[in-house]
SEVOLO-433596 format. One line per 2 residues: their letters; for each residue z, x, y of C-alpha. Coordinates in nm, 4 decimals, padded with zeros to 6 digits. Example, Ala and Ser with C-alpha at 12.3 -4.5 7.8 and 13.67 -1.06 7.14 Angstrom:
REM SEVOLO-433596
as = 00.7800,01.2300,-00.4500; 00.7140,01.3670,-00.1060
This chain:
REM SEVOLO-433596
me = 00.9222,-02.0487,00.1603; 01.1681,-02.1190,-00.1208
yq = 01.1203,-01.8545,-00.3881; 01.1346,-01.9337,-00.7592
kr = 01.2593,-01.5961,-00.8867; 01.2827,-01.2250,-00.8072
iy = 01.0371,-00.9557,-00.9153; 01.0981,-00.5824,-00.8714
sy = 00.8399,-00.3600,-00.7029; 00.7672,-00.0117,-00.8386
dt = 00.5338,00.2141,-00.6417; 00.3671,00.5112,-00.8098
tl = 00.1381,00.6235,-00.5266; 00.3029,00.9666,-00.5109
rd = 00.2416,01.0340,-00.8800; -00.0266,00.8152,-01.0374
ga = -00.2018,00.7502,-00.7056; -00.2287,01.1230,-00.6375
qg = -00.4530,01.1504,-00.9439; -00.7260,00.9593,-00.7627
lg = -01.0460,01.1367,-00.6641; -01.0142,01.2854,-00.3157
va = -00.6408,01.2091,-00.2861; -00.4052,01.4999,-00.2239
fs = -00.0576,01.4939,-00.0736; 00.1327,01.7858,00.0712
lq = 00.5081,01.8066,00.0240; 00.5662,01.6663,00.3718
dk = 00.3088,01.3925,00.3083; 00.5048,01.2782,00.0037
ik = 00.8289,01.2684,00.1972; 00.6721,01.0684,00.4827
ia = 00.5220,00.8154,00.2415; 00.8511,00.7817,00.0522
rk = 01.0297,00.7032,00.3786; 00.7679,00.4428,00.4693
ld = 00.7848,00.2780,00.1260; 01.1604,00.2602,00.1574
dv = 01.1304,00.1079,00.5048; 00.8995,-00.1637,00.3711
gf = 01.1532,-00.2420,00.0994; 01.0157,-00.1233,-00.2332
df = 01.2695,-00.1229,-00.5147; 01.1470,00.1902,-00.6934
ie = 00.9482,00.4915,-00.5729; 00.8099,00.7181,-00.8424
gg = 00.8021,01.0579,-00.6738; 00.6217,01.2772,-00.9236
wp = 00.6775,01.4929,-01.2308; 00.9458,01.7573,-01.1669
ga = 00.8638,02.0829,-01.3390; 00.4940,02.0005,-01.3690
np = 00.4176,02.1810,-01.0420; 00.6202,02.3511,-00.7661
kd = 00.5420,02.0769,-00.5112; 00.6920,01.7966,-00.7193
ta = 00.9964,02.0065,-00.8005; 01.0456,02.0824,-00.4296
ff = 00.9977,01.7143,-00.3453; 01.2937,01.6073,-00.5562
eq = 01.5036,01.8923,-00.4178; 01.4320,01.7852,-00.0597
mq = 01.4732,01.4142,-00.1319; 01.8343,01.4794,-00.2321
he = 01.8973,01.5192,00.1419; 01.7198,01.1917,00.2315
ql = 01.9182,00.8707,00.2647; 01.6981,00.5903,00.1291
kh = 01.8043,00.2482,00.2545; 01.6673,00.0326,-00.0229
ak = 01.4551,00.2117,-00.2826; 01.5614,00.4009,-00.5920
lv = 01.3777,00.7305,-00.6353; 01.2373,00.7830,-00.9857
af = 01.1521,01.1126,-01.1561; 00.8671,01.0851,-01.4069
gs = 00.8153,01.2797,-01.7284; 00.7525,01.2334,-02.0983
tr = 00.9433,01.2022,-02.4197; 01.0434,01.5230,-02.5939
ra = 00.7719,01.7233,-02.7650; 00.7276,01.6813,-03.1377
hi = 00.9537,01.8610,-03.3823; 01.2048,01.9987,-03.1320
tc = 01.5386,01.8710,-03.0080; 01.5897,01.7168,-02.6662
eq = 01.8127,02.0097,-02.5716; 01.5183,02.2418,-02.6374
dq = 01.2731,02.0373,-02.4285; 01.2125,02.1884,-02.0840
nl = 01.0537,01.8654,-01.9576; 01.3739,01.6696,-02.0176
rd = 01.5848,01.9431,-01.8580; 01.3610,01.9321,-01.5487
ll = 01.4002,01.5556,-01.5305; 01.7771,01.5853,-01.5295
aa = 01.7607,01.8615,-01.2689; 01.5727,01.6247,-01.0327
nt = 01.9091,01.4492,-00.9984; 01.7729,01.0949,-00.9652
ey = 01.9562,00.7848,-01.0786; 01.6418,00.6594,-01.2544
ia = 01.4080,00.8518,-01.4832; 01.0798,00.7194,-01.6195
iv = 00.9506,00.8687,-01.9435; 00.6148,00.7942,-02.1001
gk = 00.5612,00.7683,-02.4742; 00.2829,00.6530,-02.7000
ss = 00.2851,00.2964,-02.8336; -00.0597,00.3014,-02.9923
hw = -00.0908,00.4102,-03.3545; -00.4412,00.5429,-03.2869
qv = -00.3131,00.7561,-02.9985; -00.0230,00.8849,-03.2079
kn = -00.2535,00.9852,-03.4919; -00.5507,01.1225,-03.2973
vl = -00.4037,01.2512,-02.9706; -00.0410,01.3430,-03.0403
rv = -00.1317,01.4243,-03.4009; 00.2104,01.3422,-03.5364
dr = 00.3134,01.0793,-03.7862; 00.4354,00.7364,-03.6829
te = 00.7969,00.8121,-03.7677; 00.8119,01.1265,-03.5545
nl = 00.6691,00.9365,-03.2542; 00.9414,00.6751,-03.2900
am = 01.2018,00.9523,-03.3103; 01.0604,01.1146,-02.9965
ir = 01.1053,00.7869,-02.8080; 01.4518,00.7125,-02.9478
ds = 01.5897,01.0624,-02.8991; 01.4562,01.1026,-02.5433
va = 01.5908,00.7725,-02.4149; 01.9300,00.8291,-02.5802
yl = 01.9521,01.1862,-02.4452; 01.8916,01.0770,-02.0862
kq = 02.1353,00.7871,-02.1225; 02.4009,01.0269,-02.2545
hg = 02.3608,01.2201,-01.9298; 02.4290,00.9067,-01.7262
rk = 02.0755,00.8256,-01.6168; 01.9020,00.4885,-01.6084
vi = 01.5794,00.4991,-01.8051; 01.2427,00.3296,-01.7621
fd = 01.0312,00.3684,-02.0742; 00.6567,00.3530,-02.0041
ae = 00.4881,00.2329,-02.3234; 00.1541,00.4088,-02.2825
hf = -00.1548,00.2367,-02.4285; 00.0652,-00.0587,-02.5230
fd = -00.2039,-00.3258,-02.5076; -00.4604,-00.1198,-02.6975
gf = -00.1899,-00.0476,-02.9516; -00.0895,-00.4150,-02.9656
qe = -00.4497,-00.5075,-03.0434; -00.4789,-00.2374,-03.3133
ds = -00.1387,-00.2726,-03.4805; 00.0922,-00.5114,-03.3015
ny = 00.3894,-00.4404,-03.5295; 00.3881,-00.0696,-03.4527
al = 00.3392,-00.1203,-03.0770; 00.6351,-00.3580,-03.0715
ec = 00.8405,-00.1213,-03.2869; 00.7891,00.1524,-03.0267
ie = 00.9385,-00.0572,-02.7457; 01.2158,-00.1891,-02.9715
va = 01.3246,00.1666,-03.0468; 01.3360,00.2431,-02.6731
aq = 01.5403,-00.0708,-02.6044; 01.7842,00.0037,-02.8868
ag = 01.8328,00.3563,-02.7501; 01.9404,00.2060,-02.4173
ad = 01.6303,00.1884,-02.1983; 01.7023,-00.0169,-01.8867
wi = 01.3372,-00.1152,-01.8411; 01.0389,-00.1243,-02.0754
cl = 00.7095,-00.0986,-01.8895; 00.3987,-00.2108,-02.0778
cd = 00.0950,-00.0045,-01.9788; -00.2721,-00.0999,-01.9862
tn = -00.3494,00.2698,-01.9624; -00.7254,00.2543,-02.0167
gg = -00.7569,-00.0478,-01.7877; -00.9830,-00.2421,-02.0198
sl = -00.7654,-00.5308,-02.1343; -00.8480,-00.8909,-02.0552
pd = -00.5852,-01.1365,-01.9265; -00.5446,-01.3198,-02.2561
li = -00.4469,-00.9957,-02.4350; -00.2036,-00.9117,-02.1529
eq = -00.0406,-01.2527,-02.1881; -00.0112,-01.2240,-02.5668
gv = 00.1293,-00.8724,-02.5495; 00.3892,-00.9489,-02.2831
ka = 00.5079,-01.2630,-02.4606; 00.5403,-01.0748,-02.7898
ay = 00.7300,-00.7941,-02.6155; 00.9562,-01.0469,-02.4448
sr = 01.0477,-01.1956,-02.7832; 01.1545,-00.8487,-02.9062
vg = 01.3291,-00.6845,-02.6082; 01.4010,-00.9642,-02.3606
dk = 01.3225,-00.9798,-01.9904; 01.3644,-00.6139,-01.8908
lg = 00.9849,-00.5782,-01.8907; 00.7528,-00.4167,-01.6429
ih = 00.3725,-00.4119,-01.6198; 00.1503,-00.1147,-01.5310
ch = -00.2237,-00.1822,-01.5123; -00.5325,00.0227,-01.4320
dd = -00.8457,-00.1268,-01.2803; -01.1271,-00.0037,-01.5062
ag = -01.2364,-00.3617,-01.5790; -01.1589,-00.4848,-01.2264
la = -00.8643,-00.6867,-01.3562; -00.5577,-00.4789,-01.2711
va = -00.4162,-00.7206,-01.0142; -00.5024,-01.0302,-01.2187
ns = -00.3503,-00.8763,-01.5312; -00.0330,-00.7900,-01.3411
lv = 00.0032,-01.1497,-01.2218; -00.0575,-01.2827,-01.5728
av = 00.2110,-01.0468,-01.7018; 00.4605,-01.1835,-01.4483
na = 00.3880,-01.5376,-01.5631; 00.4381,-01.4239,-01.9223
ga = 00.7802,-01.2709,-01.8532; 00.7477,-00.9306,-01.6807
rm = 01.0041,-00.8745,-01.4044; 00.8773,-00.5452,-01.2643
vq = 00.5288,-00.4770,-01.1260; 00.3969,-00.1230,-01.0940
gt = 00.1034,-00.0123,-00.8823; -00.0164,00.2075,-00.5987
vn = -00.0819,00.1484,-00.2300; -00.4493,00.0564,-00.1800
gy = -00.5106,00.0933,-00.5550; -00.5261,00.4743,-00.5522
ge = -00.5435,00.6293,-00.8963; -00.7465,00.7987,-01.1648
rc = -01.0939,00.6693,-01.2555; -01.1189,00.3190,-01.1007
gn = -00.7627,00.3306,-00.9752; -00.4354,00.1548,-01.0422
an = -00.3404,-00.2004,-00.9633; -00.3112,-00.2387,-00.5860
il = 00.0597,-00.3022,-00.5418; 00.0044,-00.4556,-00.1968
ti = -00.2348,-00.7189,-00.3312; 00.0040,-00.7948,-00.6174
ia = 00.2988,-00.8401,-00.3827; 00.1062,-01.0598,-00.1387
nl = -00.0158,-01.2843,-00.4206; 00.3298,-01.3111,-00.5753
el = 00.4957,-01.4065,-00.2480; 00.2261,-01.6175,-00.0827
km = 00.0543,-01.7766,-00.3819; 00.3179,-01.7891,-00.6544
gi = 00.6382,-01.8335,-00.4559; 00.8014,-01.5279,-00.6129
kv = 01.0247,-01.3013,-00.4052; 00.9426,-00.9279,-00.4098
lp = 01.0177,-00.7604,-00.0760; 01.3166,-00.8107,00.1535
dn = 01.2942,-01.0784,00.4212; 01.0383,-01.0107,00.6962
sl = 00.8899,-00.7127,00.5086; 00.5651,-00.8655,00.3858
sk = 00.4265,-00.8391,00.7393; 00.4581,-00.4588,00.7127
it = 00.2091,-00.4109,00.4293; -00.1059,-00.3827,00.6445
al = 00.0539,-00.1045,00.8494; 00.1646,00.0622,00.5238
sh = -00.1901,00.0486,00.3888; -00.3311,00.2163,00.6997
fv = -00.0471,00.4702,00.7115; -00.1087,00.5930,00.3562
dd = -00.4865,00.6117,00.4085; -00.4254,00.8183,00.7195
ia = -00.1794,01.0544,00.5488; -00.4160,01.0967,00.2525
nv = -00.7139,01.1441,00.4860; -00.8975,00.8776,00.2864
hp = -01.1637,00.6563,00.4433; -01.0114,00.3052,00.4375
nl = -01.1533,00.0417,00.2061; -01.2279,-00.2236,00.4664
al = -01.2664,-00.4961,00.2041; -00.9170,-00.4707,00.0534
py = -00.7615,-00.8165,00.0131; -00.4959,-00.9061,00.2695
vg = -00.4719,-00.5624,00.4377; -00.8347,-00.4551,00.4845
kr = -00.9984,-00.4719,00.8248; -01.2564,-00.7167,00.6856
af = -01.0009,-00.9346,00.5043; -00.9997,-01.1857,00.7894
th = -01.3270,-01.0930,00.9582; -01.5803,-01.3598,01.0506
kg = -01.9434,-01.3020,01.1342; -02.1449,-01.6195,01.0814
gq = -02.1590,-01.8493,01.3812; -02.0720,-02.1589,01.1784
hv = -01.7591,-01.9904,01.0429; -01.6453,-01.8807,01.3878
sa = -01.7042,-02.2248,01.5340; -01.4886,-02.3699,01.2567
im = -01.1965,-02.1276,01.2906; -01.1867,-02.1927,01.6641
ks = -01.0967,-02.5494,01.5675; -00.8636,-02.4534,01.2817
th = -00.7739,-02.1034,01.1614; -00.7470,-02.2366,00.8058
ay = -01.1136,-02.3330,00.7955; -01.2232,-01.9958,00.6530
qh = -00.8927,-01.8138,00.5923; -00.6839,-01.8648,00.2799
vd = -00.3579,-01.7494,00.4453; -00.2294,-01.6776,00.7933
ps = -00.3213,-01.3089,00.8533; 00.0009,-01.2472,01.0476
lv = 00.2048,-01.3038,00.7303; 00.0784,-00.9690,00.5997
gn = 00.0602,-00.7978,00.9377; -00.3159,-00.8373,00.9734
sp = -00.5205,-01.0268,01.2309; -00.8490,-01.2176,01.2415
tv = -01.1592,-01.0422,01.3712; -01.4857,-01.1907,01.4863
lv = -01.7955,-00.9736,01.4681; -02.0808,-00.9944,01.7096
se = -02.4224,-00.9846,01.5439; -02.7498,-01.1663,01.5126
lg = -02.5830,-01.3964,01.2591; -02.3408,-01.5249,01.5214
gr = -02.4001,-01.7569,01.8113; -02.2351,-01.8751,02.1281
sn = -01.9051,-01.9395,01.9460; -01.8767,-01.5734,01.8479
ii = -01.9315,-01.4631,02.2076; -01.6738,-01.7056,02.3466
yk = -01.4195,-01.6030,02.0814; -01.4694,-01.2310,02.1445
ak = -01.4577,-01.2775,02.5208; -01.1272,-01.4608,02.4841
el = -00.9933,-01.1711,02.2756; -01.0877,-00.9402,02.5622
gi = -00.9211,-01.1621,02.8190; -01.2507,-01.2727,02.9728
di = -01.3238,-01.6323,03.0698; -01.6880,-01.6982,02.9967
dp = -01.8787,-02.0219,03.0433; -02.1068,-02.1573,02.7698
qt = -02.4237,-02.0771,02.9657; -02.3274,-01.7111,03.0091
aa = -02.2191,-01.6953,02.6456; -02.5589,-01.8230,02.5376
av = -02.7305,-01.5580,02.7522; -02.5113,-01.2831,02.6075
sk = -02.5771,-01.4099,02.2557; -02.9515,-01.3971,02.3191
rv = -02.9260,-01.0447,02.4576; -02.7183,-00.9273,02.1589
ke = -02.9731,-01.0661,01.9165; -03.2559,-00.8912,02.1023
le = -03.0686,-00.5613,02.0926; -02.9834,-00.5977,01.7232
ma = -03.3500,-00.6599,01.6537; -03.4115,-00.3209,01.8178
gy = -03.1521,-00.1525,01.5945; -02.8200,-00.1954,01.7726
tf = -02.5137,-00.3037,01.5756; -02.2097,-00.4055,01.7765
ev = -01.9834,-00.4351,01.4732; -01.9289,-00.0599,01.5079
ae = -01.9442,-00.0395,01.8874; -01.7164,-00.2976,02.0442
as = -01.6861,-00.0982,02.3683; -02.0606,-00.1321,02.4271
fe = -02.0357,-00.5020,02.3468; -01.7556,-00.5525,02.5968
li = -01.9684,-00.3806,02.8604; -02.2529,-00.6263,02.7912
ir = -02.0155,-00.9161,02.8637; -01.8719,-00.7486,03.1721
rs = -02.2159,-00.6700,03.3099; -02.3121,-01.0361,03.2603
sp = -02.0111,-01.1558,03.4588; -02.0602,-01.2465,03.8264
gy = -01.9471,-00.9765,04.0642; -01.9373,-00.6890,03.8166
vr = -02.0603,-00.3644,03.9723; -02.1405,-00.0727,03.7477
pf = -01.9315,00.2270,03.8582; -02.2275,00.4629,03.8302
di = -02.5947,00.4651,03.7346; -02.7992,00.7458,03.5841
ls = -03.1189,00.7384,03.7889; -03.2975,01.0186,03.6081
ya = -03.2344,01.3155,03.3818; -03.4161,01.6146,03.2375
vs = -03.3305,01.8335,02.9412; -03.4942,02.1669,02.8664
vi = -03.4674,02.3698,02.5488; -03.5981,02.7246,02.5770
sq = -03.6185,02.9405,02.2694; -03.6236,03.3132,02.3402
pp = -03.6235,03.5006,02.0084; -03.4362,03.7062,01.9166
le = -03.1992,03.5747,02.1840; -03.0118,03.2448,02.1484
tv = -03.1784,02.9201,02.2458; -03.0965,02.8140,02.6016
vd = -03.0324,02.4422,02.6679; -03.0050,02.3007,03.0194
as = -02.9711,01.9461,03.1508; -02.9979,01.8086,03.5037
vk = -02.9164,01.4539,03.6178; -02.9432,01.2367,03.9256
vk = -02.6505,00.9937,03.9358; -02.5707,00.7177,04.1856
vg = -02.2053,00.6398,04.2559; -02.1674,00.3696,04.5174
dq = -02.3929,00.4758,04.8068; -02.3974,00.8417,04.7072
ii = -02.6592,01.0182,04.4967; -02.5478,01.3320,04.3161
ht = -02.7680,01.5989,04.1567; -02.5970,01.8171,03.8940
aa = -02.6945,02.0509,03.6145; -02.5153,02.2033,03.3167
dg = -02.5891,02.3950,03.0025; -02.4608,02.3345,02.6533
ng = -02.4870,02.4292,02.2886; -02.7382,02.1503,02.2369
pv = -02.9299,01.8908,02.4381; -02.6706,01.6145,02.3990
na = -02.3836,01.8474,02.4849; -02.5683,01.9712,02.7950
ld = -02.6537,01.6165,02.9079; -02.2956,01.4998,02.8558
aa = -02.1666,01.7958,03.0592; -02.4100,01.7277,03.3447
ir = -02.3183,01.3579,03.3644; -01.9456,01.4368,03.3607
ka = -01.9976,01.6969,03.6324; -02.1437,01.4253,03.8539
vv = -01.8925,01.1449,03.7931; -01.5568,01.3161,03.7289
pf = -01.4970,01.3933,04.1006; -01.5076,01.0167,04.1649
fp = -01.3108,00.9214,03.8522; -01.0702,01.2110,03.7766
hl = -00.9123,01.0402,03.4730; -01.2400,01.1022,03.2853
ek = -01.1201,01.4633,03.2492; -00.8960,01.3333,02.9699
vn = -01.1803,01.1605,02.7831; -01.2949,01.3536,02.4774
ll = -01.5834,01.3008,02.2393; -01.4268,01.2543,01.8943
dy = -01.7306,01.1828,01.6790; -02.1093,01.1747,01.7134
rv = -02.3250,01.0093,01.4475; -02.7005,00.9672,01.4253
rv = -02.8860,00.7402,01.1848; -03.2615,00.7119,01.1441
ld = -03.3490,00.3422,01.1372; -03.6868,00.3571,00.9617
es = -03.7397,00.6710,00.7548; -04.1012,00.5780,00.6856
mg = -04.1827,00.6511,01.0518; -04.0852,01.0157,01.0075
tg = -04.0105,01.2017,01.3288; -04.1319,00.9030,01.5310
aa = -03.8615,00.6728,01.3956; -03.6040,00.5054,01.6160
vr = -03.2531,00.6455,01.5874; -02.9125,00.4901,01.6372
vv = -02.6503,00.7094,01.8035; -02.2841,00.6096,01.7739
ie = -02.0242,00.7964,01.9774; -01.6486,00.7694,01.9305
sg = -01.4456,00.8752,02.2337; -01.0786,00.8761,02.3211
de = -00.8065,00.9608,02.5690; -00.4279,00.9673,02.5389
nr = -00.4125,00.5863,02.5253; -00.6966,00.4610,02.3075
tw = -01.0199,00.5281,02.1216; -01.3487,00.3418,02.1623
tt = -01.6997,00.3444,02.0210; -02.0342,00.3087,02.1973
ig = -02.3937,00.2917,02.0825; -02.7485,00.3740,02.1936
vs = -03.0854,00.3193,02.0249; -03.4225,00.4714,02.1043
tn = -03.7157,00.6526,01.9467; -03.5982,00.9437,02.1660
ii = -03.2691,01.0859,02.0366; -03.1828,01.2190,02.3836
ea = -03.2341,00.8745,02.5389; -03.0268,00.7078,02.2648
sk = -02.7531,00.9638,02.3254; -02.7683,00.9124,02.7027
ia = -02.7157,00.5372,02.6602; -02.4157,00.5898,02.4336
vh = -02.2694,00.8617,02.6587; -02.3096,00.6408,02.9661
ds = -02.1186,00.3576,02.7966; -01.8533,00.5992,02.6691
le = -01.7708,00.6965,03.0284; -01.8132,00.3559,03.1938
yp = -01.5729,00.1931,02.9456; -01.2608,00.3986,03.0391
il = -01.3410,00.3488,03.4090; -01.3434,-00.0265,03.3442
ka = -01.0120,-00.0089,03.1584; -00.8492,00.1973,03.4318
qq = -00.9422,-00.0695,03.6866; -00.7895,-00.3569,03.4894
């Protein structure tokens, strides 16, 4: 692709993103994320507010020993406090002590905010901006001025909002970033504000949007068209309230839709891995529906859609998923048909004829009617296909089982399970106890099959989830049991459904052990 111009990327996940509900980074987390952002090729990484807390101060101290390949690390703070000199302001001294080439300082650009929040007069606010930028420049730093509440201020009193950024520019600010701090601006206001700012301070403009109206990404793109040359945001849209603009979505749209260069060559394909990496570090449940990088971004469920993409991947995909490091996924459900089964079988390396695919599709629909869902249990789905293939022999069968729960107050409850398992021509009887009926049953089954398949010793149960399918049935309702298992090589998920929770668990446990046996034989 031939790019029209260059836009600079500014990530604030480590500072603004950390203000999101449920997001918390340790010192080492911040360092790991900074390294990853640098590897992807971001231009600026805002690391936090030195002096605001010991962790951010320590972060900048440790980052002085890191050699970033591409990114510039930015320390964030505010203008000086009212009615004191810059030399007296501890915040500015802490910013200098962070020893970064770039410093971002935030200042008010809304008359209403100046009057009602800062509670200083308009002239003093302008002096706070001018003095702070000039002070940092005198100490040899490059300055990014974040014009907080700029678009609200532009709507209230455009002359004063523009005067605030003019003062910063005259004092030597290298970048002026216009902030939609409350996240409520519409695109037309963003366009007007950026164009007006451009006419006053030129093209050293950035845009920083929040997503309270669901428009943060759109507003950022509008700002670029209106003259902004820097886009700010957070990975996966982390941030306070409804979050910040998702910097990954912005970058993908700029490069793939608008022909504007942001990341270094061959780096756009790293953004899906970056998205997953940050979610994992933050211990945040991934948003599967994120554009470009989400697991569902290129997922197809309806049979008609799948049939079409088998003929042309562009039929129901707006871009090639590999460009952003993602991949297409086809779900198996009652909404799909034979095409879904054939596609999934091909993904698994299984040749399946149309007649078998139709039979599998019918079986899947019957099971989903009973409460199964193979979108969350692809290991169980693969076993359905394998078991439908000619010549497949199940490695073991559970012929019968019994579970007893004996309560002996005031002693602990005793739980025992016994099973009869067939492996080849042999029938094995085993028993085990456990801290609950499912645990005891799992232990008894493993006791029977592990001697024949020793690698199952390394298989661990990672998660066990139960969902009641029809609450109105009370204790007689069917339940869905989903088990996540893993070994040193992979993780997989299996499913069982029954009105008997032990039976549902047995089905899921059986699949969870048969699956790694299958994989070991391939």
